[in-house]
N, C-alpha and C positions, 0 to 999 in steps of 0.2 A: 555363314554360320549364325548370324543374328537375324531374327525375324523382321520383316518390314513393319509389322505392327508395332514392335518395340521401338524401332527407329522413329516412326511417325509420332508415337506417344511422347518419347523423350524430346523430340524437336518441338512439339506443340507446347509442352510444359516449359521448356527453356525459353521459347519466344514470349509466352505469356508472362513469365517471371521477369524477363528483360523489359517488356513493355510497361509493367507496373513499377519496376524499379527506376526506369529511365527518368521520369519527372523529378526525382530527388537530386539529380545531377545537372539539371538544366536551369538556366536563369528563369526568374519568375515571369518575365515578359514573354519568353519563348513558350513556357508552359501554358500561359493563358491563351496563346494563339494556336495551340495544337488542334487538329481536327477533332470533331466530337467523338469519333470512334476510338481515339487514342486515350488511354487512361491519363488523367491529369492529377489524381489525388496523390499527395505526398505524405510521408511520415510527419506527425506533429511533434515538434520539439517540446520536451518537458520543461517544467519550470527551472530545473537546474541547468538547462542549456540555453534558454532564451530569457530567463528572468521572469518574475511574476509573483503572484501570491496564491497561497492555498489556505483554506480554512476548513476545519472540521467542526460542524455545529451540532449541538444536541438539544432536543426539545426539553425544556424545564418541566419535569414531571410534577414537582411540588407546586410550581406556578400554575400549571393546568388544573390541578386539583383545587387549589385555592380559588382560582377564578371561577371554576365551575360551581364550587360551593357557594360563592358569593352570588352568582347568578341564580342558583337554585334557591338560595335563601329568599331572594326577592320574589321568585315564582311561588314559593310556599306561602309567604306573607300575603301575596296577592290572591291566591286561590282560597286561603282560609278566611282572612279578615275582609278583603274587599268584595269577594264574590259570594261568600257564604256567611259572613258576619260572625265568624268563630274567633274568639279572642285567644291569643297565643303568645308565648315567649319562646324565642328560637335561640339555641346555643349551637355554636359551630365547633366541631372537633376535627381539625385538619389532619391530625396524626392518623385518625381512623377513617378519614374521608366520609364524615357523617354529620348530619344535622339532627339535633334533638329538639322536639317540639313539646312544650308543656302547655296544656290547655287551661284557660282560666275557669272553664266549666267542664269537669271530667265527664259529665253526662253526654257531651257532644263527641265522645271518642269515636264512635262508629261513623258518624257523619264526616268527621275530620279525616279518618282513614280513607273513606270512599273518595273524598275530594282530592287527597294527596295522590291516590293511585292514578288519577287522570294525568299526572305529570310524567308517567312512564314514557321513556323514549327508547326506541329500538334503533341501534346503530348497525348499519349494514356493512358487510365486508365487500371491499372493491373487487376481490378476486371471485367471490361467490355471490352473484346477484341474487337477491331475495332471501339470503340467509343473514339474519341479524342477531344481535345480542342485546339483552335488556341492560340499560345503563344504570337503572336504579333498583334498589332493594328496600323493602319496607318492613319494619319490625316494631317491637315494643319492648321497653325496658321493664325490669322487675317492679319498679314503682309506678308503672302505668304511663310513662312518657312515650310518645311516638318517635320513631327514628326513620330517617330517609338517608340511605347510604349509596355511595357510588360503587358499583361492582368492579372487581379487578379486571374482568373481561371488557367491561364498558370503558374503563380508563385506558386500557391498552388499545382498544379499537379507536377511541377518540384520538389518541396520540398518533396512531398510524395514519389516520385521515388527515391530521394536522400537518404531518410531515409532507404528505403529497401536496397539500395546499401551499405549504411554505415553499416548496421547490418551484412552483409556478410563479409565486410572488418574487422570489430571488431571481429567477430567470428574467422577469420583466424589468427588475431594477438594473441588472447587469446589462441588459440590452440597451437601456437608456444611456449607459456610459459610452456606448459605441465601441466596446472592445471586441476582439475577434476570437472565435473558437473557445468560449468558456466551457468548462466541464462542470456539470451539476449532476451528482449521482446520489442516489439513496443508499445508505449503509445501515442495514437492519431496519428495525421499526422506529427508531428514535433519532437517527443521525442523517445529516446531509453533508456531502463532501463537495466543496466549491473550489475550482481551480481557474484562475484567470491569468493566462500567460501574457506577459508584456505589460502588466499593470503593476507598477512598482510601489504605488502609494498604499501600503497595506493598512495604515490607520484609516484612511478614507474608505477603503473597501470594507473594513470591519464595521465602520459606522453605518455604511449604506446597507449592508447585508443583515447585520445582527439587530439593528434598531427595529423595534416592532412597528413603529409609526402608526399606532392606533390613535386616531383623532376622534375626540368626542366633544360635544358642546353641552355645558351644564349651566343652569342658573345658579348664581351666587346667593347663598342664604342671607336674607336682609336682616339688619338690626343686630347682628352678633358677629364678632370677629372670630378667627380661628383660635386665638389665644384665650378668649372668653369661653369658647366652647370646650377647650381642653380643661379649663378650670371648673366649669359648672356642669359639664356633661354634654354629650352630643345630642342635639334635638333628633327626634325620630326621622329616619330617612335621609340623614346627612352624613358627610364624610369630610375629613380634612385632607387636602391635597397640597403638597409643596409647590411653590411657584418658582419660576426661573430666576427671579431676583433674590432668592434666598429666604423669602418669607413663606407664608402658607395661606390658603384660602379655605373657607368653609363653604362647601358646595352641596347641592342636592345630589343624592345618589343616582336618581333616575337620569338617564341620558336623554336630553332634550332632542338631539339629533346626532346621528353618527357619521363617521367619515365614509361609510359605505355609500352614502348618497352623493359623494363628490364625483364629478365627471371630468374635471380638469383642475390642474394646479400649475401655476407658472411663476417664476421669479419676476419681481417687479421692483420699482424704486419709488418710494414715497417722496414726492418733491417737497411737501410741507415740512416733513420731519427730516428730510435729507438722509434717509437710511433705506437699506434693502428690506423688502417685505415679500410675502408670498400671497399672491391673489388666487382665489379659488372660485369654483362655480359648481352649483348643485344641479342634479337632474330635476326634472319637472316636479316630481313628488317631493323631493327635498326642498326645492324652492318654495313650494306652497307651505310646507311645514315651517321652514325658516321664516317666511313672511308672517305666519300666524303667531309664532313665538315672539318675534320682535314687535309685532303690533300690540300684543297683550301685555308686554313688559317694558314699555317705554319708561325710561328713568331708572330701570333696574340694571344691575351688572350681569354680564353674560360672559362666562369663562370658556376659553378655548384650551382644551387639555390634550397634550400630546405625550403618550407613554407615561401617564400618571404624573404629569408635571404641567402646571398652569403656565402656558406661554404668555397669554395676555388675558385680561378680564375687563374690557371696556364697558362703559355705560351705554345702553341703547338710547341713542338720541332721537331716533325716529324709526318707523317701520321700514324694514328692508325687504322689498317685494321683488327685486330683480333676480334673486337667487345667487347673487355674487357677494363676495366680501374679501377681506384681506387679513392675514396674520402678521402682526408686527412683533418684534422682539429684538434682542441683541444679535441680529444676524449680520454675517459678512456676505459678500456677493456669492462665495462658494457655498456657504452653509444654507443660504436661501435657495440656491439652485439644487443642492442635495435634498433639502426638505421637499421641494417641488417634485423631484424625482421619486421620493418615497411615497408621497401622496398620490401621484399618478399611478404608480405601480400597485398601490393598495397596501393595506396593513398586513403584517404577518399575523396569522391566526394564533400564534403562540410565541412565547419568548424563546429565543435560541441562544444558548450559551456557547461561547467559543472554547472548545476543549483542546484544540490543537491548531497551531499556526505556523506556517512556513513561508518565508518570502526570500527571494533571491534577486539581487541587483543585476542589471543587464551586463555590467562589466565582468562580474563573476561568471555569468552564463557564457559570455564570449570566450573567456579563458578556459572554461570547461570544454566547450566545443573544440577549441584549438588543441587542447591536450588530448582529448579523446581521438580526434582525427590523426594526430601525430602517432599516438600509441597504436591505432589501427593500422596505419601505413607501415610502421616499423615491424609490428607483429606479423602482418601479412607478408612483407618482403622477407623477413627472417625465416618464416615457415616455408615459403616458396623456394628460397635458396637452399635450405636444409634438405628439402625433398629432392631437389635436383642433384645435390651432392650425394645423397644416399642412393637414389634409384635411377638417375640418368633419364632415359627416355620414358620409363614408367613413372618417374617423378613428374615429367611433363604432363602425362595423362592425369596423374593425381592432382596437379595444380590446376588443370582445366576444370576438373570436377570441383575443386575447392572454390575457384572463382565463381562458377555457376552456383555453388552452394550459397555463398554470401549474397549473390544477386537474388536468389530465390528468397532468402531471409528478408532482404530489404523489400522485395516485391510483395511478400506476404504481409509485412508490417504496413506497407502502403495500402494494400487491398483492405486490410482490417481497420485502417484508420487509427492504428495503434500509436501511442505516444512513445517517442524515443527519449530515454533518459540517459544520464551518464552511466549508471549500472547497466543499462541496455546496451550501450556501446561496449562495455566490458563483456557483456554476454556474446556480442558478435566477435570480439577479439578472442574470447575464450573458445568460441566455436571453431575459429581458425586453427587453434592449437589442438583441439580434440577431434576435428573432422578428419584429419589425416590418419587418425588411428584406424578407421575402417579400411582405408586403402592399404595401410601398413599390414594389417591382418591378412588382407586378400593377397598381397604380393608375397608375404612370407609363406602363406600356404601354397601358393603356386610354385615357389622355389622348392618346398619340401616334396610336393607331388612330383616335380620334375626329377629331383634327386632320387626319388623312390622308383624311377624307371618308367614313369608314364610319358606318353608322347606329348609334344608341345600343346596341342589342342586339348588333350585330356587333362594336362596340368592346369591349363587356363580354366576349363570348365569345373574341375574338381576344386581348384583354389577358391572360386567364387562360392560354390555350393557348400563346401566344408567350413568356410569362414563365416557364413551368414548366421549360423546359430549363435556364435560368440558375439557377433556384431549386434544381433537383435537383443539378446539377453542383457548385454552390457548397457545398451542405450535405453532399453525399457526401464531398467532400474534408475538411471539418471532422470528419465522422464517422470517417474513417480515422485522423485524429490522435487522436480520443477513444478509439478501440479500442486503439491502440498505448499510449496513456497508461494505460488500464486494466490492460493486461498488464505495463506497465513499473513502475507505482507500487505503493504499498501504503497501506492505511489511508485517511487523509483524501484523498490524491491519487486513489485509486480511487473514493472517494465523489464527487469532482468529475467524474471521467470518466464515471461512470454517469449523473449528473445532466445533464451536457452532451449525452451520447448520447441520453438520453430526450427532452431538449429539442429536439434536431434532429428526431427522429422525430415528436414532437407538432407541431412547427412545420410540417413537410411536410403532416401531416394537416389541421391547421386552415387552412393557406393554401389548399389545393386544395379541401377539402370544405366547411369551415365558412364561410370568407369568401365562397366562390362561392355557397353556398346562401343566405346572408344577402342578398348583392347581387341574385341572381336573384329571390328572394322580394320584395325591395323593388321591383324593376322590374315584377314582375307586379302589385303593388298600386298603384304610382304611375304607371307608364307615362310617364316623363319625356321631354320633347322634347329636352332638352340634358343633358349630363353636367358638372356643376360639381364637379370632384373636388378640385383643389388650391386652397386658400385662401391659403397662405403661399408666395410664390414667391421663394425665395432665389436661384434661377438663372433668368434670362429664357429663354423658349422658344427664341429664335433665337440663343442664345449660340454664337459661333464662335471660341473661343480657339485660337490656333495652338500647341498643345502640342508638336507635332513640331518646330517651329522652335526650341524650347528644349531639345530632347532632349540635345544635346551638352553644354550647360552642366550639365544635371541629371545626366548620366552621370559627368561629371568630378567634380562635387560629391559624388556617391555614392561614387566610387572613393576620393576623399580621406577622406571620413568612414569608409569601411570600413577603410582602412589605419590611420587613427587609432584606430578601435575595436579592431582586432587588436593595435595597439601598446599601448593602454591595458590590454587583457586580459593581454598577455604581461608588460608591465613592472610594472604595479600589481598584477596578479593579481586573482582574484575573492575576495570575502570569504566563503570557504567555511564553511558551517554544519557542524554535527557530522554531518549526514547523509553528507557527503563526506569528512571528515577524521577522524571518530571523536571520542570524548570525551563530555563531559557538559555539558548546558545546564540551568541552574536559574533559574527566574523567581521572584523574591521580592517581597513587597509590605510596605512599612513600615506598621505599624499606629499611627497617631497623628501623621501629618505627612509632609512630603517626605523621601525617602530620602537617605542620604549616601553616594554611591558612593566617595568618598575614604576614608571610615572603613572601608567594607567591604573596599576594596582593601588597606588597611593590615592589617586583621585577617587576611585570607586569605593575605597574603604570608608570614605567620609559620608557615603550615602545611606549607610545602615540597611543594606540589602541582605544581610546574613552572609553565608558562605559564597564568596565570589572568587572564581579561579581565572587566572590570566596566564596564557602561555603562547609561545610562538607557534605559528601555524603556516607551514609551507615556506614562502619566501620571507626574507627579513622584514618586509613591509607589512606582513599580515600577522594579526593577533586574533586568537580565539578567546572569547570571554564566556564563562558559564556562570549563571546566576541560579541559586537554589530556588525551589518552589516557594513562592511567596504566600503568606497567609492572606486570605481575603479574596481568593478566586481570580478569574481572568482579569478583572479590573486592576487588582494590585499587581499582577504580573505585567500588564501593559504599562502601568505607571513606572515600574522598575526599568523597563526597556526605554521608555521616554527619558527617564532620569539619566541613564547611561548615555544615550545619544546627545542630550543637552550638555552633559559634562565633557564629552570628547569632541564635540563640534568645534570649540575654539582651538583645540589642539590639532586641527586639520586631519581628522580621521573620518574616512568614508565607510558607512555601513554597507557591507556587501551581502550579508545573509543573516536572517533571523529565523530561529526555530523555537517555538514555545509549545510545550507539551504538558497537559494537566496530569495530576496524580491519577485520575480515572483511566486515561489512555495508557499511561505507563504501566499501571498494574495489570490492565488487560493484556498488554503486549507480552509481559513476562509469562502470563498464564498461557496465551495462545502459542507462544514460541515453544514452551515445554510440550504442549499438546501436539503441535505441528511436527516437532522432531520425533515424538513417539509414534505418531500416525505414519510418518514416512518410513521409519524403521520397521513398523509392523507390516505395512504394505509390501515392502521389499522382502521381508521374511516370508510372507505368504506366496509371493510370486516365485521366489527361488525354491520354496518347498514344492511348489507345483511343477517347476521345471527340472529340479534336481531331487536328490534324496534329502531327508531332513538334516543330515549332518552338514551338507553344503549350506543350507539356509542358516543354520545356527552358526556355523563357522564364519560365514560372510557377515552376519550381524555382529559377532564378537569382534572381528577384526575392524569393522567400521566403528564400533563404539570405542575401540582402542584409539583410532585416529581422532575421533571427536574429543576424547579426554586429553590426549596429548596436545591437540590444537588449543583447547581451553587453557592448558598449562602454559603454552607459548604466549597466548594473549595476556594471561596474568603476569608472566615474567617480563614481557616487553612493555606493559602498560598501554597497549593500543586500546583506543576507545571501543567499548563493546556496545554496538547499536544494532539497528535493523540490518545494516549491511553485513555485520558479523554473522548474524543468523543466516543470511543468504550465503555467505562464504562456507559456513559449516554444512549447510544442506548440499551445497555444490561439492564440497569435499566428500560427503557421503556418496553422492553419485559417482564422482571420479574414482574414489577408492573401490567402490563396487564394480566399476567398469574394469579396473585392473584385476580384481579378484575373480570376476566371472570369466574373464579370458583364461585364467589359469584353471579354474574349475571346469570349464568346457573342455579343455585339453585333458584333464584328469578323467572326466567322464568318457571321453573318446578312447583313452588308453586302457581303461578298465575293460572295454569291449575288445580292443585290439590285442592287448598283451595279457591274456587271461591267466597266465601262469607266473607273471611277474609279481614279486612281493610288493606290498603297498609302499614301503619306504623307497624302493628303487623306482617304482612307478611315479611317485610324487617328484622325485629328483628329475626324472626324465621329462615330466610335464613342465616343470619350471624352466629347465634348460631349453626346452623347445620353444618357449614363449619369451625367452630372455632377449632375443634380438628385437622383437617387437617392443618390449618394455623400454629398452634403452634408446629406441628411436622415437617412440611416442612421448616419453617423459620430457626430453629436451625441447620438443616442439611446443608443448604446452607451457613449459617454463619460459621459453623465449617470448611467447605472447604475454604471459603474466609479468615478466620483467619489463617489457615495453610499457605496460599499464602502470607498473610501480614507478617507473622513471618519468613518464610523461602524462599520466592520467590525472595528476593533481592530488592535493592533500586529502580532499574530501573522500576519495575512493580507497585510501590506504587501509582503512579498517576492513575492506573486503579483500584487497589484493595480497597484502602481507600474510594473513592467515591462509589464503589460498596457496601461495608459494610453499609455505611450510607444509600444508596439507597434501600437496602433490608429492612431495618427497616422502612424507610419512606414509601416504597411501601406497606408494610403490613398494616401500619397505614391508608394510604389513601384508600385502598380497603375497609376498614371497615367504616371509619368516613367521607370519601369524596365521593367515588364512589356510595355507596348505598344511603346516604341521598340526594344526588343531584338529584336522580330520582324523589323525591317528588317535588323539586323545578322546575323540567323540565316538570311537569304535568302528569307523569305516574300515571295511576289509575288501581286499581284492577278490576276484572270483576264485582264485586258487585257495585263499585263506578261508573263504566261505565253504568251499568244498571240504577242506580239512576239518572245519568245525562240525559239518554235518556227518562226516564219517568217523569222527572221534580221533582225528589227527592223521589218518592214513590215506594217502592219495597216490594212486598209480600214476607214475610219470613215464609215458612211452619213450622209447629210445629215439634219439634223433640221429 
């Protein structure tokens, strides 16, 4: 009864999935020795599972404008005064990205304008070769002064180009550290995401990545100190630069030689001074230039400037013609090595600000893996046992499909090289709970078809074909939520979205192809006379509960609860995590007994960090510390983290996790979360409108918004932290609730065609009762999986799991008492009622 093509296709997909999943369960030495034709790629563990550091960097727009104007100012002076002998006074307006040029002789206005226009620079787009934008705009003020401005398109194009260059420099620097599998991704036009698994020293990583490492050599202005220049006025073409020892130096603005001429830099040790230094070597052209400069300035001071700070300014004792030298300063062995790494990798073309930081210690990662695996095993076993108890032999068929389903998810994640995070494990566990829903729908339809008098094979065929529309519609709505979640979230949330989306696709495949193939093969072998499908009957077959007679009470209760939820959310507010309000979150663990939050609170109150919250977190040894957003930017935020670590180190506390989010990121997340939820609801509305009538689409959206509002009220009531994981939970609830609702709606749509003379109220009651057995079987399996996550998944994932548990219960309720009754209020009518309306209320009813 099953085609050979279908059997071969399923077998090939299953074998490929197993091959790609297998390396994840084998020891590393075995994986490395596998034949070349066997896939050896495994899932990459995320930072939350193996520890490591993550930084989100943003190009400093104001810094780029300031630097470009400074460079442009030198070019303008050179082209006017040096090349054309035109006297001028130049003023800089950084707010408007503009230079104003006042000529000493206004009669030279036209000549000056012609000279300035030679500075025009066309910046090309990397995506569209040959298409460029003008970087400069030229104009004139009302009083006759010339202006040179940076165009907005030119600024944006330069920033985009600088991000691409910065990514290559960052990659070179990280490669120098010898770490494995770093992730460096571009985010938009101005940001770079860096993830380095297994590298726990986040401070060192930040220093290596965010430090510009722009090395320049300048001659020191002779005969005048920086203090004298500040008092008397700067000589033309000079600048004051702070020095590493706390003072300042007066330098010529012109760069004598730049760090781009370096070809090598290595840490070394100065035997005479007994201190670490960094030796460097120029390329051929740089060596010649360096030799010329040192030959012409013997006896003068020569400053080595790193990131606008004078490292050293020695006197040139003799010409240096070998093209080598050394940088000395207050270096340690590690800082000398790090500076050498920076110089070898090259300078960042722009300043990168750290706007988000997350680091996880290896011990916390190991605990997360352990908890996730335990939760997965318990969730899987409970689901398998429940299906065996409910369906017996058909439960075995469903469990085989479920195991293959999970194998295909793991294989797909390995094939894609995806990163497995703790929320990703939650996605796999949740897939276990939700995947059986498709099989439950199929098995229940087979029972109904058999009860309706169809033969065994007809019941099997009709069960699969009639259940597929509900399976497809319910899973597509969840897939829409997963896609929005992927584009909305970042890091672990994206990991959950990928896992959920893959779980949906593999569920559709296993339900339609695998389960059907197994059942048809079983029929071919056994040729049973009866179908004994369900063993555990929680709902009798002839149940006729009058749900519609309770609809008014249910709607009033829902309105009251919704209003109360809105009130709780407004009055109490949500316990916003740092994802939404910015600041720093630090998880510490006391080594040697239960932690003392009171002592920690007392110690930290003396640091003057503003609002500091200290609370227990998970086990008695763990404590979560939240520090408000500090004034002064990332540097002040890092200083606050350092102060907390130094204060708690003597008390024997180990830092296990640090998350720091700037106000920029938190504000954007609040906006994108609102937009994302709106887009998800709109996409689902459009899909359901296309698949059903408009009343069904509106009813589904209303019942879903009801679930979201009640879940927000639950979060506000319990005080659970509201963060990115909470957004993931809400969008998952949207998908799950719609899954239930669409199953009921699909049956309503079917019954309107089948029972054309039945009043709508009776038809809705019959539809709900006919799907009730499926509802009470699917709900517990999902809840079992979620409860396993709640008990063993760890404290970090609670903000996802607890709202999900509440959402599953509320979603089941709303599918019965909100989604179906609202069809009556929206004016949906049965075919008989439509006929009455068209004929003015009179319809002939033939005798039966």
